N, CA, C and O atoms as a Maestro MAE file, in Angstrom:
{
 s_m_m2io_version
 :::
 2.0.0
}

f_m_ct {
 s_m_title
 :::
 protein
 m_atom[220] {
  # First column is atom index #
  i_m_mmod_type
  r_m_x_coord
  r_m_y_coord
  r_m_z_coord
  i_m_residue_number
  s_m_chain_name
  s_m_pdb_residue_name
  s_m_pdb_atom_name
  i_m_atomic_number
  :::
  1 25 0.847 -1.181 0.000 1 A "MET " " N  " 7
  2 3 0.000 0.000 0.000 1 A "MET " " CA " 6
  3 2 0.892 1.243 0.000 1 A "MET " " C  " 6
  4 15 1.889 1.306 0.720 1 A "MET " " O  " 8
  5 25 0.523 2.215 -0.805 2 A "GLN " " N  " 7
  6 3 1.320 3.431 -0.941 2 A "GLN " " CA " 6
  7 2 0.998 4.406 0.189 2 A "GLN " " C  " 6
  8 15 -0.166 4.629 0.523 2 A "GLN " " O  " 8
  9 25 2.038 4.975 0.764 3 A "GLU " " N  " 7
  10 3 1.861 5.942 1.844 3 A "GLU " " CA " 6
  11 2 1.678 7.337 1.254 3 A "GLU " " C  " 6
  12 15 2.464 7.775 0.415 3 A "GLU " " O  " 8
  13 25 0.640 8.023 1.699 4 A "LEU " " N  " 7
  14 3 0.374 9.374 1.210 4 A "LEU " " CA " 6
  15 2 0.947 10.388 2.184 4 A "LEU " " C  " 6
  16 15 0.847 10.226 3.400 4 A "LEU " " O  " 8
  17 25 1.542 11.425 1.642 5 A "LYS " " N  " 7
  18 3 2.122 12.490 2.473 5 A "LYS " " CA " 6
  19 2 1.382 13.785 2.206 5 A "LYS " " C  " 6
  20 15 1.009 14.083 1.071 5 A "LYS " " O  " 8
  21 25 1.176 14.547 3.263 6 A "LEU " " N  " 7
  22 3 0.550 15.860 3.123 6 A "LEU " " CA " 6
  23 2 1.608 16.889 2.753 6 A "LEU " " C  " 6
  24 15 2.747 16.826 3.217 6 A "LEU " " O  " 8
  25 25 1.215 17.825 1.920 7 A "THR " " N  " 7
  26 3 2.129 18.913 1.589 7 A "THR " " CA " 6
  27 2 2.237 19.846 2.792 7 A "THR " " C  " 6
  28 15 1.389 19.821 3.684 7 A "THR " " O  " 8
  29 25 3.265 20.653 2.809 8 A "THR " " N  " 7
  30 3 3.447 21.613 3.896 8 A "THR " " CA " 6
  31 2 2.264 22.570 3.964 8 A "THR " " C  " 6
  32 15 1.794 22.908 5.050 8 A "THR " " O  " 8
  33 25 1.790 23.000 2.812 9 A "ARG " " N  " 7
  34 3 0.649 23.926 2.769 9 A "ARG " " CA " 6
  35 2 -0.604 23.283 3.374 9 A "ARG " " C  " 6
  36 15 -1.331 23.926 4.131 9 A "ARG " " O  " 8
  37 25 -0.849 22.023 3.040 10 A "LYS " " N  " 7
  38 3 -2.022 21.324 3.568 10 A "LYS " " CA " 6
  39 2 -1.900 21.139 5.077 10 A "LYS " " C  " 6
  40 15 -2.894 21.269 5.791 10 A "LYS " " O  " 8
  41 25 -0.721 20.844 5.568 11 A "GLN " " N  " 7
  42 3 -0.496 20.713 7.006 11 A "GLN " " CA " 6
  43 2 -0.800 22.029 7.720 11 A "GLN " " C  " 6
  44 15 -1.409 22.030 8.790 11 A "GLN " " O  " 8
  45 25 -0.377 23.145 7.132 12 A "GLU " " N  " 7
  46 3 -0.649 24.458 7.724 12 A "GLU " " CA " 6
  47 2 -2.144 24.746 7.739 12 A "GLU " " C  " 6
  48 15 -2.661 25.292 8.713 12 A "GLU " " O  " 8
  49 25 -2.842 24.383 6.667 13 A "GLU " " N  " 7
  50 3 -4.292 24.580 6.614 13 A "GLU " " CA " 6
  51 2 -4.990 23.771 7.709 13 A "GLU " " C  " 6
  52 15 -5.899 24.272 8.371 13 A "GLU " " O  " 8
  53 25 -4.571 22.544 7.895 14 A "LEU " " N  " 7
  54 3 -5.174 21.696 8.920 14 A "LEU " " CA " 6
  55 2 -4.882 22.224 10.324 14 A "LEU " " C  " 6
  56 15 -5.731 22.130 11.210 14 A "LEU " " O  " 8
  57 25 -3.696 22.772 10.528 15 A "ASN " " N  " 7
  58 3 -3.340 23.329 11.834 15 A "ASN " " CA " 6
  59 2 -4.150 24.579 12.158 15 A "ASN " " C  " 6
  60 15 -4.354 24.900 13.329 15 A "ASN " " O  " 8
  61 25 -4.610 25.284 11.132 16 A "ASP " " N  " 7
  62 3 -5.386 26.505 11.344 16 A "ASP " " CA " 6
  63 2 -6.857 26.229 11.634 16 A "ASP " " C  " 6
  64 15 -7.593 27.146 12.001 16 A "ASP " " O  " 8
  65 25 -7.290 25.006 11.478 17 A "GLN " " N  " 7
  66 3 -8.694 24.673 11.726 17 A "GLN " " CA " 6
  67 2 -8.960 24.587 13.226 17 A "GLN " " C  " 6
  68 15 -8.053 24.305 14.009 17 A "GLN " " O  " 8
  69 25 -10.205 24.830 13.619 18 A "PRO " " N  " 7
  70 3 -10.549 24.704 15.037 18 A "PRO " " CA " 6
  71 2 -10.404 23.256 15.521 18 A "PRO " " C  " 6
  72 15 -10.530 22.309 14.745 18 A "PRO " " O  " 8
  73 25 -10.142 23.115 16.801 19 A "THR " " N  " 7
  74 3 -10.091 21.802 17.422 19 A "THR " " CA " 6
  75 2 -11.491 21.452 17.902 19 A "THR " " C  " 6
  76 15 -12.148 22.270 18.546 19 A "THR " " O  " 8
  77 25 -11.946 20.258 17.599 20 A "ILE " " N  " 7
  78 3 -13.282 19.830 18.006 20 A "ILE " " CA " 6
  79 2 -13.138 18.648 18.957 20 A "ILE " " C  " 6
  80 15 -12.500 17.647 18.631 20 A "ILE " " O  " 8
  81 25 -13.743 18.779 20.145 21 A "GLU " " N  " 7
  82 3 -13.716 17.712 21.140 21 A "GLU " " CA " 6
  83 2 -15.145 17.264 21.413 21 A "GLU " " C  " 6
  84 15 -16.058 18.086 21.493 21 A "GLU " " O  " 8
  85 25 -15.328 15.979 21.552 22 A "ASN " " N  " 7
  86 3 -16.636 15.430 21.875 22 A "ASN " " CA " 6
  87 2 -16.550 14.663 23.180 22 A "ASN " " C  " 6
  88 15 -15.622 13.885 23.398 22 A "ASN " " O  " 8
  89 25 -17.532 14.890 24.048 23 A "VAL " " N  " 7
  90 3 -17.623 14.161 25.305 23 A "VAL " " CA " 6
  91 2 -19.031 13.590 25.382 23 A "VAL " " C  " 6
  92 15 -20.014 14.307 25.197 23 A "VAL " " O  " 8
  93 25 -19.118 12.298 25.655 24 A "MET " " N  " 7
  94 3 -20.422 11.652 25.755 24 A "MET " " CA " 6
  95 2 -20.486 10.880 27.061 24 A "MET " " C  " 6
  96 15 -19.543 10.182 27.434 24 A "MET " " O  " 8
  97 25 -21.612 11.015 27.750 25 A "TYR " " N  " 7
  98 3 -21.783 10.281 28.998 25 A "TYR " " CA " 6
  99 2 -23.259 10.166 29.344 25 A "TYR " " C  " 6
  100 15 -24.110 10.827 28.749 25 A "TYR " " O  " 8
  101 25 -23.541 9.320 30.310 26 A "ILE " " N  " 7
  102 3 -24.910 9.124 30.795 26 A "ILE " " CA " 6
  103 2 -25.032 9.861 32.119 26 A "ILE " " C  " 6
  104 15 -24.119 9.836 32.944 26 A "ILE " " O  " 8
  105 25 -26.161 10.512 32.310 27 A "SER " " N  " 7
  106 3 -26.382 11.281 33.535 27 A "SER " " CA " 6
  107 2 -26.350 10.366 34.762 27 A "SER " " C  " 6
  108 15 -26.515 9.151 34.653 27 A "SER " " O  " 8
  109 25 -26.135 10.969 35.914 28 A "LEU " " N  " 7
  110 3 -26.042 10.190 37.150 28 A "LEU " " CA " 6
  111 2 -27.317 9.415 37.455 28 A "LEU " " C  " 6
  112 15 -27.266 8.315 38.004 28 A "LEU " " O  " 8
  113 25 -28.459 9.992 37.098 29 A "ASP " " N  " 7
  114 3 -29.724 9.285 37.344 29 A "ASP " " CA " 6
  115 2 -30.063 8.292 36.223 29 A "ASP " " C  " 6
  116 15 -31.114 7.652 36.251 29 A "ASP " " O  " 8
  117 25 -29.177 8.173 35.251 30 A "LYS " " N  " 7
  118 3 -29.301 7.218 34.138 30 A "LYS " " CA " 6
  119 2 -30.533 7.447 33.263 30 A "LYS " " C  " 6
  120 15 -31.059 6.514 32.657 30 A "LYS " " O  " 8
  121 25 -30.978 8.683 33.209 31 A "ARG " " N  " 7
  122 3 -32.140 9.009 32.380 31 A "ARG " " CA " 6
  123 2 -31.755 9.708 31.088 31 A "ARG " " C  " 6
  124 15 -32.543 9.733 30.143 31 A "ARG " " O  " 8
  125 25 -30.555 10.277 31.030 32 A "TRP " " N  " 7
  126 3 -30.168 11.110 29.898 32 A "TRP " " CA " 6
  127 2 -28.814 10.703 29.341 32 A "TRP " " C  " 6
  128 15 -27.885 10.375 30.078 32 A "TRP " " O  " 8
  129 25 -28.735 10.734 28.033 33 A "PHE " " N  " 7
  130 3 -27.457 10.584 27.340 33 A "PHE " " CA " 6
  131 2 -27.015 11.995 26.974 33 A "PHE " " C  " 6
  132 15 -27.757 12.719 26.310 33 A "PHE " " O  " 8
  133 25 -25.842 12.389 27.388 34 A "ILE " " N  " 7
  134 3 -25.363 13.755 27.173 34 A "ILE " " CA " 6
  135 2 -24.192 13.713 26.194 34 A "ILE " " C  " 6
  136 15 -23.219 12.984 26.384 34 A "ILE " " O  " 8
  137 25 -24.319 14.510 25.155 35 A "HIS " " N  " 7
  138 3 -23.266 14.615 24.142 35 A "HIS " " CA " 6
  139 2 -22.857 16.083 24.078 35 A "HIS " " C  " 6
  140 15 -23.622 16.929 23.615 35 A "HIS " " O  " 8
  141 25 -21.661 16.372 24.541 36 A "LYS " " N  " 7
  142 3 -21.169 17.745 24.588 36 A "LYS " " CA " 6
  143 2 -20.069 17.912 23.542 36 A "LYS " " C  " 6
  144 15 -19.152 17.095 23.454 36 A "LYS " " O  " 8
  145 25 -20.174 18.987 22.744 37 A "THR " " N  " 7
  146 3 -19.171 19.295 21.727 37 A "THR " " CA " 6
  147 2 -18.513 20.623 22.079 37 A "THR " " C  " 6
  148 15 -19.191 21.618 22.331 37 A "THR " " O  " 8
  149 25 -17.194 20.622 22.092 38 A "ILE " " N  " 7
  150 3 -16.425 21.830 22.402 38 A "ILE " " CA " 6
  151 2 -15.593 22.179 21.173 38 A "ILE " " C  " 6
  152 15 -14.809 21.363 20.687 38 A "ILE " " O  " 8
  153 25 -15.773 23.399 20.679 39 A "ILE " " N  " 7
  154 3 -15.001 23.870 19.530 39 A "ILE " " CA " 6
  155 2 -14.040 24.949 20.025 39 A "ILE " " C  " 6
  156 15 -14.467 25.971 20.564 39 A "ILE " " O  " 8
  157 25 -12.761 24.717 19.841 40 A "THR " " N  " 7
  158 3 -11.742 25.667 20.263 40 A "THR " " CA " 6
  159 2 -11.073 26.240 19.024 40 A "THR " " C  " 6
  160 15 -10.489 25.513 18.220 40 A "THR " " O  " 8
  161 25 -11.169 27.552 18.886 41 A "ASP " " N  " 7
  162 3 -10.587 28.237 17.736 41 A "ASP " " CA " 6
  163 2 -9.662 29.322 18.264 41 A "ASP " " C  " 6
  164 15 -10.093 30.177 19.038 41 A "ASP " " O  " 8
  165 25 -8.421 29.304 17.865 42 A "ILE " " N  " 7
  166 3 -7.428 30.257 18.366 42 A "ILE " " CA " 6
  167 2 -7.100 31.251 17.258 42 A "ILE " " C  " 6
  168 15 -6.710 30.869 16.154 42 A "ILE " " O  " 8
  169 25 -7.266 32.533 17.574 43 A "LYS " " N  " 7
  170 3 -6.978 33.610 16.619 43 A "LYS " " CA " 6
  171 2 -6.030 34.613 17.282 43 A "LYS " " C  " 6
  172 15 -6.033 34.759 18.504 43 A "LYS " " O  " 8
  173 25 -5.224 35.298 16.479 44 A "PRO " " N  " 7
  174 3 -4.357 36.334 17.036 44 A "PRO " " CA " 6
  175 2 -5.194 37.485 17.614 44 A "PRO " " C  " 6
  176 15 -6.264 37.803 17.095 44 A "PRO " " O  " 8
  177 25 -4.716 38.079 18.649 45 A "LEU " " N  " 7
  178 3 -5.423 39.185 19.287 45 A "LEU " " CA " 6
  179 2 -5.584 40.363 18.327 45 A "LEU " " C  " 6
  180 15 -6.593 41.066 18.382 45 A "LEU " " O  " 8
  181 25 -4.618 40.584 17.462 46 A "THR " " N  " 7
  182 3 -4.731 41.680 16.492 46 A "THR " " CA " 6
  183 2 -5.933 41.470 15.574 46 A "THR " " C  " 6
  184 15 -6.611 42.428 15.203 46 A "THR " " O  " 8
  185 25 -6.191 40.233 15.216 47 A "TYR " " N  " 7
  186 3 -7.353 39.909 14.382 47 A "TYR " " CA " 6
  187 2 -8.649 40.255 15.121 47 A "TYR " " C  " 6
  188 15 -9.547 40.871 14.546 47 A "TYR " " O  " 8
  189 25 -8.745 39.865 16.375 48 A "MET " " N  " 7
  190 3 -9.962 40.116 17.152 48 A "MET " " CA " 6
  191 2 -10.182 41.616 17.369 48 A "MET " " C  " 6
  192 15 -11.314 42.096 17.306 48 A "MET " " O  " 8
  193 25 -9.118 42.339 17.621 49 A "LYS " " N  " 7
  194 3 -9.251 43.791 17.789 49 A "LYS " " CA " 6
  195 2 -9.791 44.424 16.516 49 A "LYS " " C  " 6
  196 15 -10.652 45.302 16.574 49 A "LYS " " O  " 8
  197 25 -9.295 43.989 15.381 50 A "LYS " " N  " 7
  198 3 -9.750 44.518 14.099 50 A "LYS " " CA " 6
  199 2 -11.229 44.189 13.876 50 A "LYS " " C  " 6
  200 15 -11.980 45.042 13.402 50 A "LYS " " O  " 8
  201 25 -11.649 42.997 14.203 51 A "VAL " " N  " 7
  202 3 -13.049 42.590 14.038 51 A "VAL " " CA " 6
  203 2 -13.956 43.470 14.893 51 A "VAL " " C  " 6
  204 15 -14.993 43.928 14.413 51 A "VAL " " O  " 8
  205 25 -13.585 43.715 16.149 52 A "PHE " " N  " 7
  206 3 -14.425 44.506 17.047 52 A "PHE " " CA " 6
  207 2 -14.399 45.994 16.723 52 A "PHE " " C  " 6
  208 15 -15.364 46.699 17.017 52 A "PHE " " O  " 8
  209 25 -13.328 46.483 16.129 53 A "GLU " " N  " 7
  210 3 -13.256 47.895 15.750 53 A "GLU " " CA " 6
  211 2 -14.206 48.217 14.611 53 A "GLU " " C  " 6
  212 15 -14.702 49.340 14.521 53 A "GLU " " O  " 8
  213 25 -14.465 47.262 13.748 54 A "ASP " " N  " 7
  214 3 -15.311 47.490 12.577 54 A "ASP " " CA " 6
  215 2 -16.794 47.568 12.915 54 A "ASP " " C  " 6
  216 15 -17.595 47.925 12.050 54 A "ASP " " O  " 8
  217 25 -17.181 47.248 14.137 55 A "ASP " " N  " 7
  218 3 -18.606 47.295 14.511 55 A "ASP " " CA " 6
  219 2 -19.135 48.683 14.581 55 A "ASP " " C  " 6
  220 15 -20.313 48.880 14.883 55 A "ASP " " O  " 8
  :::
 }
 m_bond[219] {
  # First column is bond index #
  i_m_from
  i_m_to
  i_m_order
  :::
  1 1 2 1
  2 2 3 1
  3 3 4 2
  4 3 5 1
  5 5 6 1
  6 6 7 1
  7 7 8 2
  8 7 9 1
  9 9 10 1
  10 10 11 1
  11 11 12 2
  12 11 13 1
  13 13 14 1
  14 14 15 1
  15 15 16 2
  16 15 17 1
  17 17 18 1
  18 18 19 1
  19 19 20 2
  20 19 21 1
  21 21 22 1
  22 22 23 1
  23 23 24 2
  24 23 25 1
  25 25 26 1
  26 26 27 1
  27 27 28 2
  28 27 29 1
  29 29 30 1
  30 30 31 1
  31 31 32 2
  32 31 33 1
  33 33 34 1
  34 34 35 1
  35 35 36 2
  36 35 37 1
  37 37 38 1
  38 38 39 1
  39 39 40 2
  40 39 41 1
  41 41 42 1
  42 42 43 1
  43 43 44 2
  44 43 45 1
  45 45 46 1
  46 46 47 1
  47 47 48 2
  48 47 49 1
  49 49 50 1
  50 50 51 1
  51 51 52 2
  52 51 53 1
  53 53 54 1
  54 54 55 1
  55 55 56 2
  56 55 57 1
  57 57 58 1
  58 58 59 1
  59 59 60 2
  60 59 61 1
  61 61 62 1
  62 62 63 1
  63 63 64 2
  64 63 65 1
  65 65 66 1
  66 66 67 1
  67 67 68 2
  68 67 69 1
  69 69 70 1
  70 70 71 1
  71 71 72 2
  72 71 73 1
  73 73 74 1
  74 74 75 1
  75 75 76 2
  76 75 77 1
  77 77 78 1
  78 78 79 1
  79 79 80 2
  80 79 81 1
  81 81 82 1
  82 82 83 1
  83 83 84 2
  84 83 85 1
  85 85 86 1
  86 86 87 1
  87 87 88 2
  88 87 89 1
  89 89 90 1
  90 90 91 1
  91 91 92 2
  92 91 93 1
  93 93 94 1
  94 94 95 1
  95 95 96 2
  96 95 97 1
  97 97 98 1
  98 98 99 1
  99 99 100 2
  100 99 101 1
  101 101 102 1
  102 102 103 1
  103 103 104 2
  104 103 105 1
  105 105 106 1
  106 106 107 1
  107 107 108 2
  108 107 109 1
  109 109 110 1
  110 110 111 1
  111 111 112 2
  112 111 113 1
  113 113 114 1
  114 114 115 1
  115 115 116 2
  116 115 117 1
  117 117 118 1
  118 118 119 1
  119 119 120 2
  120 119 121 1
  121 121 122 1
  122 122 123 1
  123 123 124 2
  124 123 125 1
  125 125 126 1
  126 126 127 1
  127 127 128 2
  128 127 129 1
  129 129 130 1
  130 130 131 1
  131 131 132 2
  132 131 133 1
  133 133 134 1
  134 134 135 1
  135 135 136 2
  136 135 137 1
  137 137 138 1
  138 138 139 1
  139 139 140 2
  140 139 141 1
  141 141 142 1
  142 142 143 1
  143 143 144 2
  144 143 145 1
  145 145 146 1
  146 146 147 1
  147 147 148 2
  148 147 149 1
  149 149 150 1
  150 150 151 1
  151 151 152 2
  152 151 153 1
  153 153 154 1
  154 154 155 1
  155 155 156 2
  156 155 157 1
  157 157 158 1
  158 158 159 1
  159 159 160 2
  160 159 161 1
  161 161 162 1
  162 162 163 1
  163 163 164 2
  164 163 165 1
  165 165 166 1
  166 166 167 1
  167 167 168 2
  168 167 169 1
  169 169 170 1
  170 170 171 1
  171 171 172 2
  172 171 173 1
  173 173 174 1
  174 174 175 1
  175 175 176 2
  176 175 177 1
  177 177 178 1
  178 178 179 1
  179 179 180 2
  180 179 181 1
  181 181 182 1
  182 182 183 1
  183 183 184 2
  184 183 185 1
  185 185 186 1
  186 186 187 1
  187 187 188 2
  188 187 189 1
  189 189 190 1
  190 190 191 1
  191 191 192 2
  192 191 193 1
  193 193 194 1
  194 194 195 1
  195 195 196 2
  196 195 197 1
  197 197 198 1
  198 198 199 1
  199 199 200 2
  200 199 201 1
  201 201 202 1
  202 202 203 1
  203 203 204 2
  204 203 205 1
  205 205 206 1
  206 206 207 1
  207 207 208 2
  208 207 209 1
  209 209 210 1
  210 210 211 1
  211 211 212 2
  212 211 213 1
  213 213 214 1
  214 214 215 1
  215 215 216 2
  216 215 217 1
  217 217 218 1
  218 218 219 1
  219 219 220 2
  :::
 }
}
């Protein structure tokens, strides 16, 4: 089987994507299935300042 390699550009694109975490569990009273999704996106502070200044 041939091994595929990612280009440097593709690796950088993937690193810039948000991190997605999933947590699943059953409630203590065993009545509910809870599925929690956490999306973490890191941006430079200069970017955020620019976004808020334009409002």
